[in-house]
C-alpha positions in Angstrom: 23.9 -129.7 92.9 22.8 -126.9 90.7 21.7 -123.8 92.6 18.2 -122.5 92.5 17.7 -118.8 91.9 15.9 -117.0 94.6 15.8 -113.5 93.2 12.5 -111.7 93.8 10.6 -110.1 96.6 7.3 -108.3 96.5 6.7 -104.7 97.4 3.6 -102.5 97.1 3.5 -99.5 94.8 0.1 -97.8 95.0 -2.5 -100.3 93.8 -0.1 -102.9 92.3 2.3 -105.4 93.6 5.7 -105.4 91.9 8.5 -107.9 92.0 11.9 -106.5 92.8 14.6 -108.5 91.0 17.5 -108.8 93.4 20.8 -108.9 91.6 22.8 -109.0 94.8 21.1 -112.3 95.8 21.5 -113.9 92.4 25.1 -112.9 92.2 25.8 -114.3 95.6 24.3 -117.7 94.5 26.4 -117.8 91.4 29.6 -117.0 93.4 28.7 -119.8 95.9 28.2 -122.3 93.1 31.5 -121.3 91.4 33.5 -122.3 94.5 33.2 -126.0 93.8 34.3 -125.5 90.2 37.4 -123.6 91.4 38.2 -126.3 93.8 37.9 -128.9 91.0 40.5 -127.0 89.0 42.7 -126.4 92.0 42.9 -130.2 92.4 44.8 -130.3 89.1 47.5 -128.1 90.7 46.3 -125.0 88.9 44.5 -122.0 90.5 42.3 -119.9 88.2 43.8 -116.4 88.0 42.5 -113.1 86.8 44.8 -110.2 86.0 43.5 -106.7 86.1 45.3 -103.8 84.4 44.5 -100.2 85.5 45.8 -97.3 83.6 43.8 -94.4 85.0 43.4 -92.5 88.3 39.6 -92.5 88.4 38.5 -93.4 91.9 35.4 -95.2 90.6 37.6 -97.5 88.5 39.9 -98.2 91.4 37.0 -99.1 93.6 35.5 -101.3 90.9 38.8 -103.2 90.5 39.0 -103.7 94.2 35.5 -105.1 94.3 36.4 -107.5 91.6 39.4 -108.7 93.6 37.2 -109.2 96.6 34.8 -111.3 94.6 37.7 -113.4 93.3 39.0 -114.0 96.8 35.6 -115.2 97.9 35.4 -118.0 95.4 39.1 -118.9 95.4 40.3 -117.2 92.2 43.8 -115.7 92.4 44.3 -112.1 91.2 47.1 -110.1 89.8 46.8 -106.3 90.2 48.8 -104.2 87.7 48.7 -100.4 87.8 50.3 -98.3 85.0 50.9 -94.6 85.2 48.2 -92.9 83.0 51.0 -90.7 81.6 53.1 -93.7 80.4 53.3 -94.4 76.7 50.8 -96.8 75.2 53.6 -99.2 74.5 53.9 -99.9 78.2 50.3 -101.1 78.3 50.7 -103.2 75.2 53.8 -104.8 76.6 52.0 -105.6 79.8 49.2 -107.2 78.0 51.6 -109.3 75.9 53.3 -110.5 79.0 50.0 -111.6 80.5 49.0 -113.3 77.3 52.2 -115.3 77.4 51.9 -116.3 81.1 50.2 -119.7 81.4 49.3 -119.0 85.1 47.0 -116.2 84.0 43.6 -117.3 82.6 41.7 -114.0 82.4 43.0 -110.6 81.4 40.9 -107.5 82.1 42.0 -104.0 81.1 39.9 -101.6 83.1 38.3 -98.8 81.2 38.5 -95.9 80.6 42.0 -95.5 79.2 44.0 -92.3 78.7 43.3 -90.4 75.5 46.6 -91.3 73.9 45.8 -95.0 74.1 43.7 -96.6 71.4 41.0 -98.6 73.2 40.3 -100.7 70.1 43.9 -101.7 69.8 44.0 -102.7 73.4 40.9 -104.9 73.0 42.5 -106.6 70.0 45.8 -107.1 71.9 44.3 -109.3 74.6 44.4 -113.0 73.8 40.9 -114.0 72.8 41.1 -117.1 75.0 41.9 -114.8 78.0 39.4 -112.1 77.0 37.0 -112.6 79.9 35.2 -109.4 79.1 34.2 -110.8 75.7 35.2 -107.7 73.8 37.9 -109.0 71.4 36.6 -108.9 67.8 37.0 -112.7 67.5 34.8 -113.2 70.6 32.3 -110.7 69.3 32.1 -112.6 66.0 31.6 -115.9 67.9 28.8 -114.4 69.9 27.0 -113.1 66.8 27.4 -116.5 65.2 25.8 -118.2 68.2 29.0 -119.9 69.2 30.1 -117.6 72.1 33.3 -118.4 73.9 32.6 -115.8 76.6 29.3 -113.8 76.8 30.0 -110.2 77.7 29.4 -109.9 81.5 26.6 -107.4 81.7 24.3 -109.0 79.0 25.0 -112.4 80.3 24.2 -111.3 83.8 20.9 -109.8 82.5 20.0 -113.2 81.0 20.6 -114.8 84.4 18.4 -112.2 86.1 15.5 -112.8 83.7 15.8 -116.5 84.3 15.9 -115.9 88.1 12.7 -113.9 87.9 11.0 -116.6 85.7 10.6 -114.1 82.9 10.0 -115.9 79.6 11.9 -114.4 76.7 10.7 -116.7 74.0 8.2 -114.8 71.8 8.6 -111.7 74.0 8.9 -108.2 72.6 12.0 -106.6 74.0 13.2 -103.1 73.7 16.9 -102.5 74.3 17.7 -98.8 74.8 21.3 -98.2 74.0 23.6 -99.5 71.3 27.0 -99.8 73.0 29.4 -102.5 72.2 29.4 -103.4 75.9 25.7 -103.8 76.6 23.2 -102.8 73.8 24.6 -104.7 70.8 25.6 -108.0 72.6 22.3 -107.9 74.6 20.3 -107.8 71.4 22.4 -110.6 69.9 21.9 -112.8 72.9 18.1 -112.3 73.0 17.4 -113.1 69.4 19.4 -116.3 69.4 17.5 -119.7 69.1 18.4 -120.9 72.6 17.3 -120.8 76.2 17.1 -117.2 77.4 16.6 -116.0 73.8 14.0 -116.4 71.0 12.8 -112.9 71.6 11.8 -110.2 69.1 14.2 -107.3 69.8 14.1 -103.6 69.0 17.2 -101.6 69.6 16.6 -97.9 70.3 19.2 -95.1 70.8 19.7 -91.4 70.8 18.4 -91.0 67.3 15.3 -93.1 67.7 12.1 -91.2 66.9 9.2 -91.3 69.5 10.9 -93.7 71.9 7.8 -93.9 74.1 5.7 -95.4 71.3 8.2 -98.3 71.2 8.7 -98.9 74.9 4.9 -99.0 75.4 4.7 -102.1 73.2 7.4 -103.9 75.0 7.1 -106.9 77.3 10.6 -106.3 78.5 12.6 -103.0 78.6 16.3 -103.1 79.1 17.5 -99.5 79.7 21.3 -99.0 79.0 21.6 -95.5 77.6 23.4 -93.8 80.5 20.8 -91.0 80.8 19.4 -90.5 84.4 15.7 -91.5 84.7 14.9 -91.1 81.0 12.2 -93.8 81.2 9.2 -93.2 83.3 5.9 -94.9 83.9 4.1 -93.0 81.2 6.4 -94.7 78.6 5.5 -98.2 79.8 2.7 -100.7 79.5 1.2 -102.5 82.5 3.0 -105.7 83.4 6.3 -104.8 81.8 9.6 -106.3 83.1 12.3 -103.6 83.5 16.0 -104.2 83.6 17.8 -101.0 84.5 21.5 -101.0 83.5 22.1 -97.3 84.2 24.2 -96.1 87.2 24.2 -92.3 87.2 25.2 -90.1 90.1 23.0 -87.0 90.3 23.1 -84.1 92.7 20.3 -83.7 95.3 19.5 -81.1 97.9 21.3 -83.2 100.5 24.3 -84.2 98.4 24.1 -86.8 95.6 22.6 -90.2 94.9 22.8 -93.0 92.4 19.8 -93.4 90.0 19.2 -95.6 87.0 18.1 -94.8 83.5 14.6 -95.6 84.7 12.5 -93.4 87.1 12.0 -96.1 89.6 8.9 -95.0 91.5 6.7 -94.2 88.5 8.0 -97.2 86.5 7.4 -99.6 89.3 3.7 -98.6 89.3 3.4 -100.2 85.8 6.0 -103.0 86.1 5.5 -106.6 87.0 9.2 -106.8 87.9 12.0 -104.3 88.1 15.7 -104.2 89.0 16.8 -101.7 91.6 19.8 -99.3 91.3 22.1 -100.1 92.9 21.7 -103.8 93.6 20.4 -105.0 90.3 22.6 -105.5 87.2 25.8 -104.3 88.8 26.5 -107.3 91.0 25.6 -109.6 88.2 28.3 -108.0 85.9 31.0 -108.8 88.4 29.6 -112.3 89.0 29.7 -113.2 85.3 33.3 -111.9 85.1 34.2 -114.7 87.6 32.1 -117.1 85.6 34.1 -116.4 82.5 37.4 -116.6 84.3 36.6 -120.0 85.7 35.5 -121.2 82.3 38.8 -119.9 80.8 40.7 -121.8 83.5 38.7 -125.0 82.9 39.4 -124.9 79.2 43.1 -124.2 79.7 43.5 -127.1 82.1 41.1 -129.4 80.2 39.0 -129.9 83.4 35.4 -130.7 83.0 33.1 -128.5 85.2 29.5 -127.6 85.3 29.0 -123.9 85.5 25.8 -122.4 87.1 
């Protein structure tokens, strides 16, 4: 049975009632649905496996990799955890990727960013086998995405599409403003939304640090996707009533009592205008991890020639 998204709850903001789009709940539903697909592949004698490669000593990266492994364990995906000394030569990382590419028991390869300065990130992305590139960043997979023939959709944009579906937000004919032009979120997000398919057919404007009079553009939007990495850069004055807001930003800011995580959107003032909004944390983040599992299961199904139905 296909799962049904249950993703929104209502809360009051002054005189309006705003829907909170719960990414944690949607991600949990996706993980639950993936279990049956993993079992179907297991029945062939093959267990889907994700290999993660970490070449930095950033605590946030280490935590993120650990969370990915926990998610994999929940749905039955095997994991391989490889750590490389950040001071090691780039060749050690390249050799590791080559070994994982050649290992038929590994279906997904993820190199955790950031990488040390002496390692060329673009070369690493090109090194991963496109069929195991479950991040969707290899140039071949980027080209397939732009052509409307995606092998793997990048995890964050794909997760955002799922959130919009969960919240019953119609993208067809909608005016969408994407703030940010990164290869990870902004560019693939725009490409997904303009495609002639479910979850697409939108009119998309991509804004960035050089965009003039950003507020004049966000005020015309039906949907705003904020992915610039600037704390609370979008507030209620920059939005129209009834807008849907997807906040991709996760920024740690100092407060009088310590620090807290905030998004690229000033939540309180934006929620006064919004019909629906994602929280930070608990919005896009859990969906990014869920779609990594989705891509890994798809990769394993293709490799084993097992027919599955993905949520």
